[in-house]
N, CA, C and O atoms as CSV, one atom per row, in Angstrom:
chain,resi,resn,atom,element,x,y,z
A,1,MET,N,N,25.531,-5.283,1.271
A,1,MET,CA,C,24.886,-6.142,0.421
A,1,MET,C,C,24.022,-7.249,1.348
A,1,MET,O,O,24.694,-7.849,2.187
A,2,LEU,N,N,22.827,-7.518,1.283
A,2,LEU,CA,C,22.030,-8.450,2.124
A,2,LEU,C,C,22.337,-9.945,1.631
A,2,LEU,O,O,22.431,-10.301,0.456
A,3,ASN,N,N,22.452,-10.622,2.596
A,3,ASN,CA,C,22.742,-12.181,2.282
A,3,ASN,C,C,21.343,-12.677,1.983
A,3,ASN,O,O,20.330,-11.991,2.118
A,4,GLU,N,N,21.381,-13.958,1.556
A,4,GLU,CA,C,20.266,-14.536,0.956
A,4,GLU,C,C,19.188,-14.743,1.976
A,4,GLU,O,O,18.012,-14.605,1.639
A,5,GLU,N,N,19.539,-15.089,3.295
A,5,GLU,CA,C,18.474,-15.230,4.321
A,5,GLU,C,C,17.791,-13.939,4.544
A,5,GLU,O,O,16.577,-13.917,4.746
A,6,LYS,N,N,18.549,-12.794,4.517
A,6,LYS,CA,C,17.861,-11.535,4.709
A,6,LYS,C,C,16.954,-11.083,3.585
A,6,LYS,O,O,15.938,-10.415,3.773
A,7,GLN,N,N,17.397,-11.501,2.375
A,7,GLN,CA,C,16.487,-11.195,1.246
A,7,GLN,C,C,15.258,-12.028,1.196
A,7,GLN,O,O,14.199,-11.604,0.734
A,8,LYS,N,N,15.432,-13.311,1.718
A,8,LYS,CA,C,14.295,-14.222,1.825
A,8,LYS,C,C,13.321,-13.610,2.887
A,8,LYS,O,O,12.102,-13.634,2.718
A,9,HIS,N,N,13.891,-13.084,3.942
A,9,HIS,CA,C,12.935,-12.385,5.071
A,9,HIS,C,C,12.200,-11.332,4.529
A,9,HIS,O,O,10.990,-11.219,4.725
A,10,PHE,N,N,13.012,-10.370,3.700
A,10,PHE,CA,C,12.310,-9.086,3.232
A,10,PHE,C,C,11.317,-9.553,2.190
A,10,PHE,O,O,10.243,-8.959,2.098
A,11,LYS,N,N,11.601,-10.576,1.399
A,11,LYS,CA,C,10.633,-11.081,0.271
A,11,LYS,C,C,9.401,-11.480,0.981
A,11,LYS,O,O,8.318,-11.088,0.546
A,12,ASN,N,N,9.472,-12.284,2.121
A,12,ASN,CA,C,8.343,-12.742,2.712
A,12,ASN,C,C,7.550,-11.545,3.371
A,12,ASN,O,O,6.321,-11.603,3.414
A,13,MET,N,N,8.216,-10.485,3.874
A,13,MET,CA,C,7.566,-9.326,4.361
A,13,MET,C,C,6.740,-8.808,3.309
A,13,MET,O,O,5.532,-8.643,3.482
A,14,LEU,N,N,7.342,-8.533,2.187
A,14,LEU,CA,C,6.738,-7.867,1.039
A,14,LEU,C,C,5.609,-8.663,0.486
A,14,LEU,O,O,4.624,-8.040,0.088
A,15,LEU,N,N,5.628,-9.936,0.413
A,15,LEU,CA,C,4.612,-10.763,-0.094
A,15,LEU,C,C,3.314,-10.805,0.848
A,15,LEU,O,O,2.183,-11.007,0.406
A,16,LYS,N,N,3.618,-10.586,2.214
A,16,LYS,CA,C,2.540,-10.531,3.193
A,16,LYS,C,C,1.819,-9.189,3.019
A,16,LYS,O,O,0.600,-9.100,3.166
A,17,MET,N,N,2.604,-8.140,2.699
A,17,MET,CA,C,2.128,-6.838,2.636
A,17,MET,C,C,1.255,-6.793,1.306
A,17,MET,O,O,0.158,-6.237,1.267
A,18,LYS,N,N,1.847,-7.433,0.214
A,18,LYS,CA,C,0.951,-7.460,-1.028
A,18,LYS,C,C,-0.398,-8.216,-0.756
A,18,LYS,O,O,-1.483,-7.831,-1.193
A,19,LYS,N,N,-0.225,-9.230,-0.058
A,19,LYS,CA,C,-1.639,-10.008,0.093
A,19,LYS,C,C,-2.534,-9.265,0.884
A,19,LYS,O,O,-3.736,-9.287,0.620
A,20,ASP,N,N,-2.029,-8.523,1.946
A,20,ASP,CA,C,-2.850,-7.627,2.755
A,20,ASP,C,C,-3.490,-6.492,1.948
A,20,ASP,O,O,-4.673,-6.205,2.129
A,21,LEU,N,N,-2.730,-5.847,1.068
A,21,LEU,CA,C,-3.159,-4.739,0.399
A,21,LEU,C,C,-4.249,-5.223,-0.705
A,21,LEU,O,O,-5.305,-4.626,-0.910
A,22,GLU,N,N,-3.833,-6.387,-1.378
A,22,GLU,CA,C,-4.755,-6.867,-2.421
A,22,GLU,C,C,-6.145,-7.329,-1.754
A,22,GLU,O,O,-7.204,-7.220,-2.371
A,23,SER,N,N,-6.074,-7.824,-0.523
A,23,SER,CA,C,-7.259,-8.261,0.190
A,23,SER,C,C,-8.128,-6.894,0.540
A,23,SER,O,O,-9.336,-6.856,0.306
A,24,LYS,N,N,-7.480,-5.876,1.065
A,24,LYS,CA,C,-8.157,-4.696,1.364
A,24,LYS,C,C,-8.778,-4.035,0.096
A,24,LYS,O,O,-9.902,-3.536,0.143
A,25,ILE,N,N,-8.037,-4.042,-1.019
A,25,ILE,CA,C,-8.604,-3.374,-2.247
A,25,ILE,C,C,-9.783,-4.345,-2.611
A,25,ILE,O,O,-10.804,-3.752,-2.960
A,26,GLU,N,N,-9.847,-5.597,-2.604
A,26,GLU,CA,C,-10.775,-6.455,-2.991
A,26,GLU,C,C,-12.017,-6.182,-2.202
A,26,GLU,O,O,-13.072,-5.870,-2.754
A,27,THR,N,N,-11.866,-6.319,-0.716
A,27,THR,CA,C,-13.013,-6.163,0.109
A,27,THR,C,C,-13.582,-4.652,0.134
A,27,THR,O,O,-14.786,-4.426,0.009
A,28,GLU,N,N,-12.719,-3.745,0.287
A,28,GLU,CA,C,-13.178,-2.406,0.418
A,28,GLU,C,C,-13.731,-1.876,-0.769
A,28,GLU,O,O,-14.684,-1.097,-0.719
A,29,GLY,N,N,-13.199,-2.243,-1.862
A,29,GLY,CA,C,-13.748,-1.672,-3.266
A,29,GLY,C,C,-15.079,-2.225,-3.579
A,29,GLY,O,O,-15.611,-1.849,-4.623
A,30,LYS,N,N,-15.722,-3.114,-2.774
A,30,LYS,CA,C,-16.907,-3.634,-3.188
A,30,LYS,C,C,-17.971,-3.246,-2.255
A,30,LYS,O,O,-19.053,-3.834,-2.260
A,31,SER,N,N,-17.688,-2.208,-1.398
A,31,SER,CA,C,-18.824,-1.770,-0.444
A,31,SER,C,C,-19.841,-1.168,-1.284
A,31,SER,O,O,-19.660,-0.791,-2.442
A,32,ASN,N,N,-20.955,-1.100,-0.605
A,32,ASN,CA,C,-22.210,-0.490,-1.230
A,32,ASN,C,C,-22.374,0.943,-0.838
A,32,ASN,O,O,-22.318,1.271,0.348
A,33,PRO,N,N,-22.582,1.839,-1.835
A,33,PRO,CA,C,-22.516,3.323,-1.485
A,33,PRO,C,C,-23.527,3.641,-0.319
A,33,PRO,O,O,-23.429,4.695,0.310
A,34,ASN,N,N,-24.460,2.745,-0.055
A,34,ASN,CA,C,-25.445,3.108,1.010
A,34,ASN,C,C,-24.917,2.641,2.386
A,34,ASN,O,O,-25.530,2.934,3.413
A,35,ASP,N,N,-23.804,1.932,2.405
A,35,ASP,CA,C,-23.358,1.551,3.741
A,35,ASP,C,C,-22.882,2.743,4.551
A,35,ASP,O,O,-22.818,2.621,5.775
A,36,ALA,N,N,-22.591,3.723,4.050
A,36,ALA,CA,C,-22.295,4.894,4.759
A,36,ALA,C,C,-23.373,5.591,5.614
A,36,ALA,O,O,-23.157,6.173,6.677
A,37,THR,N,N,-24.537,5.454,5.016
A,37,THR,CA,C,-25.728,6.082,5.797
A,37,THR,C,C,-26.497,4.862,6.467
A,37,THR,O,O,-27.253,5.094,7.410
A,38,GLY,N,N,-26.330,3.669,6.035
A,38,GLY,CA,C,-27.092,2.655,6.619
A,38,GLY,C,C,-28.485,2.536,6.032
A,38,GLY,O,O,-29.348,1.863,6.595
A,39,GLU,N,N,-28.695,3.168,4.938
A,39,GLU,CA,C,-30.020,3.052,4.226
A,39,GLU,C,C,-30.012,1.853,3.221
A,39,GLU,O,O,-29.002,1.428,2.660
A,40,LEU,N,N,-31.190,1.402,3.082
A,40,LEU,CA,C,-31.446,0.330,2.030
A,40,LEU,C,C,-31.641,0.933,0.666
A,40,LEU,O,O,-31.254,0.228,-0.267
A,41,ALA,N,N,-32.128,2.017,0.391
A,41,ALA,CA,C,-32.336,2.537,-0.783
A,41,ALA,C,C,-31.730,4.062,-0.939
A,41,ALA,O,O,-31.348,4.731,0.022
A,42,ASP,N,N,-31.709,4.482,-2.262
A,42,ASP,CA,C,-31.034,5.717,-2.467
A,42,ASP,C,C,-31.953,6.977,-2.392
A,42,ASP,O,O,-31.532,8.132,-2.449
A,43,TYR,N,N,-33.193,6.632,-2.263
A,43,TYR,CA,C,-34.118,7.959,-2.317
A,43,TYR,C,C,-34.583,8.076,-0.928
A,43,TYR,O,O,-34.436,7.209,-0.066
A,44,ASP,N,N,-35.226,9.355,-0.762
A,44,ASP,CA,C,-35.781,9.815,0.455
A,44,ASP,C,C,-34.743,10.152,1.548
A,44,ASP,O,O,-35.107,10.235,2.721
A,45,ASN,N,N,-33.442,10.350,1.182
A,45,ASN,CA,C,-32.282,10.677,2.097
A,45,ASN,C,C,-32.325,12.126,2.608
A,45,ASN,O,O,-32.610,13.034,1.828
A,46,HIS,N,N,-32.069,12.345,3.808
A,46,HIS,CA,C,-31.912,13.758,4.256
A,46,HIS,C,C,-30.687,14.281,3.391
A,46,HIS,O,O,-29.845,13.489,2.968
A,47,PRO,N,N,-30.623,15.578,3.156
A,47,PRO,CA,C,-29.509,16.121,2.424
A,47,PRO,C,C,-28.150,15.895,3.338
A,47,PRO,O,O,-27.079,15.795,2.740
A,48,GLY,N,N,-28.177,15.824,4.607
A,48,GLY,CA,C,-27.047,15.550,5.392
A,48,GLY,C,C,-26.611,14.120,5.269
A,48,GLY,O,O,-25.415,13.839,5.341
A,49,ASP,N,N,-27.533,13.204,5.085
A,49,ASP,CA,C,-27.162,11.895,4.744
A,49,ASP,C,C,-26.397,11.591,3.436
A,49,ASP,O,O,-25.440,10.826,3.321
A,50,MET,N,N,-26.976,12.310,2.491
A,50,MET,CA,C,-26.400,12.323,1.108
A,50,MET,C,C,-24.987,12.951,1.156
A,50,MET,O,O,-24.100,12.537,0.410
A,51,GLY,N,N,-24.785,13.957,2.044
A,51,GLY,CA,C,-23.445,14.479,2.115
A,51,GLY,C,C,-22.413,13.478,2.714
A,51,GLY,O,O,-21.275,13.293,2.285
A,52,THR,N,N,-23.008,12.855,3.792
A,52,THR,CA,C,-22.169,11.807,4.282
A,52,THR,C,C,-21.781,10.733,3.473
A,52,THR,O,O,-20.655,10.236,3.489
A,53,GLU,N,N,-22.808,10.338,2.692
A,53,GLU,CA,C,-22.420,9.156,1.736
A,53,GLU,C,C,-21.507,9.641,0.769
A,53,GLU,O,O,-20.579,8.881,0.491
A,54,GLN,N,N,-21.571,10.948,0.082
A,54,GLN,CA,C,-20.667,11.411,-0.791
A,54,GLN,C,C,-19.278,11.531,-0.113
A,54,GLN,O,O,-18.291,11.204,-0.772
A,55,PHE,N,N,-19.142,11.947,1.067
A,55,PHE,CA,C,-17.833,12.087,1.753
A,55,PHE,C,C,-17.299,10.608,1.772
A,55,PHE,O,O,-16.207,10.366,1.259
A,56,GLU,N,N,-18.033,9.636,2.342
A,56,GLU,CA,C,-17.494,8.288,2.479
A,56,GLU,C,C,-17.076,7.650,1.163
A,56,GLU,O,O,-16.117,6.883,1.077
A,57,GLN,N,N,-17.847,8.009,0.143
A,57,GLN,CA,C,-17.355,7.480,-1.120
A,57,GLN,C,C,-16.062,8.110,-1.569
A,57,GLN,O,O,-15.247,7.387,-2.141
A,58,GLU,N,N,-15.805,9.307,-1.381
A,58,GLU,CA,C,-14.697,10.056,-1.895
A,58,GLU,C,C,-13.559,9.620,-1.023
A,58,GLU,O,O,-12.446,9.557,-1.545
A,59,LYS,N,N,-13.711,9.292,0.315
A,59,LYS,CA,C,-12.779,8.880,1.259
A,59,LYS,C,C,-12.345,7.337,0.723
A,59,LYS,O,O,-11.168,6.981,0.668
A,60,GLU,N,N,-13.209,6.685,0.429
A,60,GLU,CA,C,-12.949,5.325,-0.014
A,60,GLU,C,C,-12.066,5.237,-1.351
A,60,GLU,O,O,-11.156,4.426,-1.521
A,61,ALA,N,N,-12.454,6.129,-2.196
A,61,ALA,CA,C,-11.759,6.238,-3.463
A,61,ALA,C,C,-10.289,6.738,-3.243
A,61,ALA,O,O,-9.356,6.246,-3.878
A,62,GLY,N,N,-10.123,7.730,-2.324
A,62,GLY,CA,C,-8.802,8.159,-1.930
A,62,GLY,C,C,-8.066,7.044,-1.335
A,62,GLY,O,O,-6.915,6.829,-1.716
A,63,LEU,N,N,-8.653,6.259,-0.376
A,63,LEU,CA,C,-7.777,5.194,0.194
A,63,LEU,C,C,-7.556,3.951,-0.869
A,63,LEU,O,O,-6.576,3.211,-0.780
A,64,ASP,N,N,-8.440,3.819,-1.756
A,64,ASP,CA,C,-8.069,2.784,-2.780
A,64,ASP,C,C,-6.827,3.260,-3.647
A,64,ASP,O,O,-5.921,2.504,-3.996
A,65,ARG,N,N,-6.899,4.556,-3.935
A,65,ARG,CA,C,-5.668,5.089,-4.636
A,65,ARG,C,C,-4.423,4.842,-3.797
A,65,ARG,O,O,-3.425,4.333,-4.308
A,66,VAL,N,N,-4.460,5.158,-2.648
A,66,VAL,CA,C,-3.203,5.000,-1.712
A,66,VAL,C,C,-2.769,3.557,-1.673
A,66,VAL,O,O,-1.577,3.262,-1.758
A,67,ARG,N,N,-3.700,2.672,-1.548
A,67,ARG,CA,C,-3.536,1.220,-1.391
A,67,ARG,C,C,-2.894,0.771,-2.844
A,67,ARG,O,O,-1.954,-0.023,-2.891
A,68,SER,N,N,-3.415,1.280,-3.882
A,68,SER,CA,C,-2.942,0.874,-5.267
A,68,SER,C,C,-1.426,1.293,-5.413
A,68,SER,O,O,-0.562,0.542,-5.866
A,69,ASP,N,N,-1.200,2.645,-4.951
A,69,ASP,CA,C,0.227,3.175,-4.976
A,69,ASP,C,C,1.149,2.299,-4.072
A,69,ASP,O,O,2.302,2.012,-4.395
A,70,GLN,N,N,0.555,1.902,-2.924
A,70,GLN,CA,C,1.468,1.019,-2.010
A,70,GLN,C,C,1.701,-0.346,-2.784
A,70,GLN,O,O,2.824,-0.849,-2.812
A,71,LEU,N,N,0.689,-0.892,-3.370
A,71,LEU,CA,C,0.700,-2.062,-4.137
A,71,LEU,C,C,1.852,-1.927,-5.134
A,71,LEU,O,O,2.678,-2.835,-5.222
A,72,GLU,N,N,1.936,-0.836,-5.881
A,72,GLU,CA,C,2.993,-0.707,-6.931
A,72,GLU,C,C,4.372,-0.743,-6.239
A,72,GLU,O,O,5.270,-1.445,-6.704
A,73,GLU,N,N,4.539,-0.029,-5.186
A,73,GLU,CA,C,5.767,0.139,-4.489
A,73,GLU,C,C,6.122,-1.302,-4.093
A,73,GLU,O,O,7.227,-1.772,-4.366
A,74,VAL,N,N,5.205,-1.975,-3.467
A,74,VAL,CA,C,5.770,-3.472,-3.151
A,74,VAL,C,C,5.988,-4.224,-4.331
A,74,VAL,O,O,6.997,-4.928,-4.294
A,75,ASP,N,N,5.312,-4.264,-5.372
A,75,ASP,CA,C,5.681,-4.879,-6.589
A,75,ASP,C,C,7.047,-4.447,-7.020
A,75,ASP,O,O,7.839,-5.329,-7.351
A,76,ALA,N,N,7.428,-3.155,-7.055
A,76,ALA,CA,C,8.594,-2.693,-7.529
A,76,ALA,C,C,9.695,-3.348,-6.534
A,76,ALA,O,O,10.684,-3.899,-7.016
A,77,ALA,N,N,9.511,-3.278,-5.228
A,77,ALA,CA,C,10.460,-3.839,-4.299
A,77,ALA,C,C,10.671,-5.419,-4.605
A,77,ALA,O,O,11.800,-5.907,-4.667
A,78,LEU,N,N,9.642,-6.076,-4.767
A,78,LEU,CA,C,9.733,-7.533,-5.229
A,78,LEU,C,C,10.564,-7.650,-6.457
A,78,LEU,O,O,11.388,-8.558,-6.569
A,79,GLU,N,N,10.374,-6.777,-7.359
A,79,GLU,CA,C,11.240,-6.751,-8.579
A,79,GLU,C,C,12.645,-6.589,-8.318
A,79,GLU,O,O,13.466,-7.286,-8.914
A,80,ARG,N,N,13.003,-5.674,-7.422
A,80,ARG,CA,C,14.189,-5.334,-7.064
A,80,ARG,C,C,14.958,-6.547,-6.531
A,80,ARG,O,O,16.129,-6.786,-6.826
A,81,ILE,N,N,14.168,-7.317,-5.692
A,81,ILE,CA,C,14.807,-8.553,-5.088
A,81,ILE,C,C,15.073,-9.514,-6.211
A,81,ILE,O,O,16.098,-10.196,-6.223
A,82,GLU,N,N,14.173,-9.577,-7.145
A,82,GLU,CA,C,14.503,-10.496,-8.274
A,82,GLU,C,C,15.818,-10.135,-9.131
A,82,GLU,O,O,16.623,-10.956,-9.571
A,83,ASN,N,N,15.866,-8.761,-9.275
A,83,ASN,CA,C,17.068,-8.193,-9.950
A,83,ASN,C,C,18.377,-8.142,-9.208
A,83,ASN,O,O,19.432,-7.894,-9.791
A,84,GLY,N,N,18.299,-8.382,-7.910
A,84,GLY,CA,C,19.448,-8.276,-7.130
A,84,GLY,C,C,19.900,-6.856,-6.769
A,84,GLY,O,O,21.064,-6.600,-6.460
A,85,THR,N,N,18.959,-5.985,-6.822
A,85,THR,CA,C,19.137,-4.457,-6.495
A,85,THR,C,C,18.443,-4.064,-5.279
A,85,THR,O,O,18.502,-2.912,-4.849
A,86,PHE,N,N,17.731,-5.076,-4.668
A,86,PHE,CA,C,17.046,-4.650,-3.312
A,86,PHE,C,C,18.010,-4.193,-2.273
A,86,PHE,O,O,19.070,-4.809,-2.157
A,87,GLY,N,N,17.742,-3.148,-1.487
A,87,GLY,CA,C,18.608,-2.807,-0.453
A,87,GLY,C,C,19.841,-1.806,-0.834
A,87,GLY,O,O,20.781,-1.488,-0.104
A,88,ILE,N,N,19.582,-1.399,-2.173
A,88,ILE,CA,C,20.622,-0.512,-2.627
A,88,ILE,C,C,19.921,0.619,-3.050
A,88,ILE,O,O,18.864,0.556,-3.677
A,89,SER,N,N,20.529,1.737,-2.696
A,89,SER,CA,C,19.833,3.060,-2.902
A,89,SER,C,C,20.017,3.345,-4.569
A,89,SER,O,O,21.022,3.167,-5.256
A,90,GLU,N,N,18.793,3.809,-4.931
A,90,GLU,CA,C,18.717,4.168,-6.464
A,90,GLU,C,C,19.423,5.473,-6.720
A,90,GLU,O,O,19.714,5.750,-7.884
A,91,LYS,N,N,19.725,6.296,-5.747
A,91,LYS,CA,C,20.354,7.576,-5.914
A,91,LYS,C,C,21.876,7.365,-5.775
A,91,LYS,O,O,22.578,7.817,-6.679
A,92,SER,N,N,22.411,6.784,-4.832
A,92,SER,CA,C,23.860,6.794,-4.716
A,92,SER,C,C,24.466,5.410,-4.833
A,92,SER,O,O,25.691,5.290,-4.859
A,93,GLY,N,N,23.577,4.248,-4.913
A,93,GLY,CA,C,24.259,3.000,-5.095
A,93,GLY,C,C,24.759,2.498,-3.744
A,93,GLY,O,O,25.351,1.418,-3.745
A,94,LYS,N,N,24.606,3.103,-2.668
A,94,LYS,CA,C,25.042,2.648,-1.373
A,94,LYS,C,C,24.049,1.792,-0.749
A,94,LYS,O,O,22.863,1.902,-1.059
A,95,PRO,N,N,24.473,0.898,0.159
A,95,PRO,CA,C,23.568,-0.110,0.745
A,95,PRO,C,C,22.485,0.722,1.721
A,95,PRO,O,O,22.898,1.607,2.470
A,96,ILE,N,N,21.234,0.406,1.657
A,96,ILE,CA,C,20.283,0.898,2.571
A,96,ILE,C,C,20.263,0.083,3.840
A,96,ILE,O,O,20.042,-1.127,3.791
A,97,PRO,N,N,20.497,0.733,5.012
A,97,PRO,CA,C,20.535,-0.003,6.282
A,97,PRO,C,C,19.467,-0.911,6.630
A,97,PRO,O,O,18.326,-0.591,6.295
A,98,GLU,N,N,19.655,-1.977,7.240
A,98,GLU,CA,C,18.737,-3.029,7.249
A,98,GLU,C,C,17.593,-2.542,8.339
A,98,GLU,O,O,16.458,-3.019,8.314
A,99,GLU,N,N,17.940,-1.701,9.146
A,99,GLU,CA,C,16.964,-0.926,10.089
A,99,GLU,C,C,15.893,-0.256,9.261
A,99,GLU,O,O,14.703,-0.422,9.529
A,100,ARG,N,N,16.276,0.455,8.316
A,100,ARG,CA,C,15.391,1.284,7.384
A,100,ARG,C,C,14.476,0.212,6.752
A,100,ARG,O,O,13.261,0.276,6.940
A,101,LEU,N,N,15.046,-0.808,5.979
A,101,LEU,CA,C,14.331,-1.682,5.407
A,101,LEU,C,C,13.324,-2.595,6.267
A,101,LEU,O,O,12.273,-3.041,5.807
A,102,GLU,N,N,13.742,-2.795,7.457
A,102,GLU,CA,C,12.734,-3.369,8.449
A,102,GLU,C,C,11.502,-2.491,8.609
A,102,GLU,O,O,10.354,-2.923,8.509
A,103,ALA,N,N,11.842,-1.155,8.879
A,103,ALA,CA,C,10.799,-0.203,9.062
A,103,ALA,C,C,9.890,0.203,7.709
A,103,ALA,O,O,8.699,0.501,7.793
A,104,GLU,N,N,10.547,0.170,6.610
A,104,GLU,CA,C,10.008,0.529,5.296
A,104,GLU,C,C,10.506,-0.444,4.226
A,104,GLU,O,O,11.389,-0.020,3.480
A,105,PRO,N,N,10.059,-1.689,4.051
A,105,PRO,CA,C,10.774,-2.589,2.958
A,105,PRO,C,C,10.672,-2.179,1.731
A,105,PRO,O,O,11.373,-2.750,0.896
A,106,THR,N,N,9.879,-1.212,1.354
A,106,THR,CA,C,9.789,-0.765,-0.030
A,106,THR,C,C,10.678,0.499,-0.252
A,106,THR,O,O,10.579,1.182,-1.272
A,107,ALA,N,N,11.546,0.769,0.753
A,107,ALA,CA,C,12.563,2.009,0.577
A,107,ALA,C,C,13.378,1.821,-0.607
A,107,ALA,O,O,13.881,0.733,-0.891
A,108,ARG,N,N,13.524,2.973,-1.365
A,108,ARG,CA,C,14.454,2.967,-2.630
A,108,ARG,C,C,15.627,3.807,-2.242
A,108,ARG,O,O,16.673,3.761,-2.890
A,109,TYR,N,N,15.475,4.564,-1.211
A,109,TYR,CA,C,16.782,5.562,-0.854
A,109,TYR,C,C,17.097,5.400,0.570
A,109,TYR,O,O,16.207,5.045,1.343
A,110,ARG,N,N,18.347,5.642,1.001
A,110,ARG,CA,C,18.730,5.991,2.272
A,110,ARG,C,C,18.076,7.092,2.840
A,110,ARG,O,O,17.669,7.987,2.099
A,111,VAL,N,N,17.894,7.160,4.261
A,111,VAL,CA,C,17.272,8.254,4.816
A,111,VAL,C,C,17.937,9.632,4.574
A,111,VAL,O,O,17.242,10.633,4.404
A,112,ASP,N,N,19.290,9.672,4.560
A,112,ASP,CA,C,19.962,10.927,4.338
A,112,ASP,C,C,19.952,11.413,2.822
A,112,ASP,O,O,20.495,12.453,2.449
A,113,GLU,N,N,19.294,10.567,2.031
A,113,GLU,CA,C,19.127,11.041,0.573
A,113,GLU,C,C,17.572,11.261,0.144
A,113,GLU,O,O,17.202,11.397,-1.022
A,114,GLN,N,N,16.733,11.274,1.280
A,114,GLN,CA,C,15.396,11.712,0.974
A,114,GLN,C,C,15.238,13.020,0.858
A,114,GLN,O,O,14.129,13.487,0.597
């Protein structure tokens, strides 16, 4: 079981992760589709430029999904801190080693249970 000081440490880590993710979602999500090609207008593009633009848009959409999933994991970890279940495996109920939590503060399971 983690003491109060360790829980505060992990809560601060998670809050920083949450702030960083929200910031990335906010700034990256507002990019202009033409940023990928450097064009000012949508017309008169070479087909290769349009392909690059489409690829960049799809890549950003994928990254936004990953960031949203990560944000959900961070929120769930913060909720576990509030509930007093942070650092306890959801599978076995055994404590998750602090080293694992330092590397992955959103961890729900021990490494041997993955």
